BATIMAR-515187 format. One line per 4 residues: for each residue z, y, x of C-alpha. Coordinates in steps of 0.02 Angstrom, whole numbers, always signed. Each point is the difference from the previous one (the first is absolute). Example, Ala and Ser with C-alpha at 12.3 -4.5 7.8 and 13.67 -1.06 7.14 Angstrom:
+390,-225,+615; -33,+172,+69;
***
This chain:
+1411,-161,-1206; -116,+114,+98; -171,+46,-68; -131,+135,+30;
-29,+121,-144; -146,+121,-22; +1,+121,-147; -138,+120,+51;
-162,+5,+99; +4,+70,+174; +20,-39,+186; +103,-150,+60;
+160,+102,-15; -7,-24,-190; +54,-180,+32; +189,-12,-19;
+110,-148,+43; +133,-16,-135; +133,-118,-64; -55,-78,-164;
+62,-143,-107; -43,-173,+61; -115,-79,-130; +47,-155,-100;
-140,-124,-40; -50,-27,-181; -26,-176,-66; -179,-7,+66;
+31,+96,+162; +49,-35,+180; +108,+111,+109; -74,+20,+174;
+99,+58,+151; -134,+99,+91; -11,-17,+189; -166,+89,+30;
-124,+114,-86; -146,+107,+61; -70,+177,+0; -185,+5,-45;
-133,+137,-4; -13,-18,-188; +188,+14,-18; +0,+160,+103;
-140,+74,-104; +92,-32,-162; +162,+74,+68; -94,+160,+42;
-104,-3,-159; -146,+46,+112; -146,-15,-28; +20,+51,-181;
-99,-151,-62; +139,-112,+67; +110,+61,-143; -111,-91,-124;
+19,-170,+82; +143,-121,+27; +66,-72,+162; -57,-181,+2;
+8,-6,-189; +175,+72,-12; +21,+161,-97; +66,+125,+124;
-107,+155,-21; -5,+139,-126; -97,+163,-8; +147,+113,+45;
+126,-121,+76; +23,-186,+33; +30,-98,-161; +106,-127,+91;
+120,+72,+129; +16,-162,+99; -142,-19,+127; -45,-145,+114;
-102,-152,-50; -12,-139,+129; +153,-106,+36; +69,-156,+82;
+174,-67,-24; +112,-135,-70; +39,-40,-181; +185,+33,-28;
+10,-42,-185; -111,-58,-144; +4,+25,-188; +38,-150,-109;
-181,-24,-54; -77,+6,+174; -92,-159,+49; -113,+49,+146;
+132,+56,+125; +179,-41,+49; +139,+85,+94; -34,-1,+187;
-190,+0,-12; -84,+109,+131; -135,+101,-87; -129,+136,+23;
-101,+104,-122; -13,+167,-89; +109,+96,-121; +24,+186,-23;
+165,+58,+72; -5,-99,+162; +77,+140,+104; +171,-72,-40;
+127,-132,+46; -25,-99,-160; -126,-13,-140; -23,-100,-160;
-171,-59,-54; -67,-125,-127; -29,-175,+67; -180,+22,-62;
-18,+156,+107; -95,+13,+164; +112,-117,+99; -21,-158,+103;
+94,-104,+127; -12,+82,+172; -112,-83,+130; +107,-115,+105;
-73,+65,+163; +33,+185,-35; +153,+109,+16; +52,+110,-146;
-78,+150,+88; -166,-90,+28; -4,-62,-180; +32,+171,-75;
-133,+74,+115; -137,-120,-53; +10,+38,-187; -86,+169,-11;
-151,-44,+106; -42,-172,-67; +30,+39,-184; -123,+145,+17;
-130,-73,+119; -14,-171,-84; -57,+58,-174; -116,+130,+77;
-89,-122,+115; +5,-155,-110; -20,+73,-175; -88,+168,+20;
-97,-39,+158; -32,-183,-42; +13,-37,+186; -98,-153,+60;
-3,-100,+159; -129,+65,+124; -1,+177,-68; +20,+152,+111;
+153,+101,-47; +58,+166,+72; +183,+50,-17; +26,+187,+21;
+180,+37,+46; +22,-174,+71; +167,+37,+84; +98,+53,-155;
+100,-103,-123; -148,-42,-113; -122,-5,+146; +95,-128,+103;
+13,-111,-153; -184,+26,-43; -59,-51,+174; +99,-162,-8;
-51,-40,-179; -184,+35,+33; +6,-119,+148; +84,-131,-108;
-143,+14,-125; -125,-29,+140; -72,+174,+21; -59,+83,+160;
+123,+143,+14; -20,+170,+79; +157,+106,+10; +0,+189,+17;
+154,+81,+77; +58,+117,+138; +0,-36,+186; +182,-51,+10;
-20,-133,-134; -158,-88,+60; +87,-147,+83; +121,-25,-145;
-143,-10,-126; -93,-122,+113; +157,-107,+7; -5,-14,-189;
-170,-83,+9; -126,+142,-13; -167,-52,+76; -44,+179,+45;
+102,+159,+11; -66,+178,-9; +100,+146,+69; -29,+137,-129;
+50,+134,+127; -152,-47,+104; -126,-75,-120; -54,+28,-180;
-30,-168,-82; -121,+78,-125; -117,+45,+143; -7,-168,+90;
-140,-70,-106; +108,-148,-52; +12,-47,-184; +137,-92,-92;
+23,-98,-159; +170,+82,-27; +71,+162,+67; +185,+8,-42;
+78,+171,+30; +185,-38,+0; +53,+179,+38; -120,+94,-114;
-66,+113,+137; -186,-35,-23; -117,+14,-149; -132,-104,-87;
-133,+131,+35; +38,-7,+186; +9,-190,+7; -141,-53,-116;
-130,-9,+139; +113,-124,+90; +4,-117,-151; -121,-144,-22;
-95,-15,-162; +126,-49,-133; +136,+54,+121; +169,+59,-64;
+104,+149,+57; +185,-18,-39; +127,+141,+5; +187,-14,-27;
+38,+172,-66; -94,+86,-143; -82,+170,-3; -39,+94,-159;
-182,+15,+54; -32,-184,+25; +96,-148,-66; -153,-113,-17;
-178,+40,+55; -164,-89,+23; -155,+43,+100; -137,-129,-24;
+82,-169,+26; +140,+73,+107; +168,+30,-83; +159,+97,+33;
+159,-62,-81; +180,+52,-19; +122,-117,-85; +179,+30,-55;
+49,-170,+69; +184,+42,-18; -23,+6,-188; -40,-186,-10;
+120,-110,-99; +152,-60,+95; -57,-180,-23; -161,+34,+97;
+92,+87,+141; +127,-140,+11; -140,-129,+14; -73,+102,+143;
+172,+11,+81; +18,-190,-5; -178,-20,+66; +37,+118,+145;
+165,-89,+34; -99,-160,+30; -120,+93,+117; +148,+72,+96;
+82,-169,+20; -168,-70,+58; -9,+134,+135; -148,+93,-78;
+91,+163,-38; +134,+93,+96; +93,+164,-21; -27,+151,+109;
+154,+111,+14; -9,+170,+83; +177,+68,-21; +164,-43,-82;
+123,+124,-76; +168,-27,-85; +11,+50,-184; +100,+153,+52;
-154,+66,+91; -120,-18,-146; -57,+183,+12; -41,-20,+185;
-100,-157,-39; -100,+95,-131; -32,+143,+122; -68,-125,+126;
-115,-84,-126; -59,+170,-62; -73,+33,+173; -131,-132,-38;
+6,-97,+163; +107,-151,-38; -55,-170,+61; +20,-129,-135;
+164,+26,-89; +157,+105,+9; +152,-101,-52; +166,+58,-72;
+145,-114,+42; +146,-11,-120; +167,-47,+76; +139,-77,-103;
+175,+22,+68;
***
């Protein structure tokens, strides 16, 4: 089968499409024929090993990084596909089930993962591409807003980077939880963010949200391009500033009753992430959450897809389609 292999840090060209052995499921595993996966900002950062701090963290809880080179040579995390075979002890899934979830090594035609892994039945009203695309954003935004931010109905929430993978999910989830949502994005994405339910949208190329005089219960920086010191005056008392990517200078801070928090949400147990996946599936089927897909690339163009995401201007998600001949 075809799979992408990465044995060293560097630009997208370090990603190589190779022929590898097709995996065989163990007794407690399922074999998934992958139809779609995604390229994320976090995935690009870990392929490059830049910034350096990224080498000390895992990709969505999967051990990929090492100080000098990737520990695991098989990148890619999000996936959607069909179960082709199951081990003799598997009870949760059967052959033919359409599924979506996360497992390291998703840049491939097939993958085996434990039935207790991060996997759930695909939403009935989504294509494989849409289902793969929704995983990264919702499995990051949900624990940040719900668990770290303790989001409540009626609160004012600002989503910085509202047009990206995590941002588009965060806007929709915040609206679901009953918040008044302000999205911050570029001019070209204003209408798209409004269509996701944002009550207000700020064009960061024309206006600095920290100078409007507005204050928020939660400021969620989904692209890690702001700072707590810059945003603290825009937080209400007991307000929370959330950031998706750590810096050595500030993982958790507090000024008065205002807090800044980073959380390695990808390191949560698989059982917790699977519960969230099932919860989000129900929201999707109820019409509360939808995927936003910017571009699609075939697996053979994985390096080009990474180069595009590296530019930092993607809208929602970039999907990799996997064809089976």
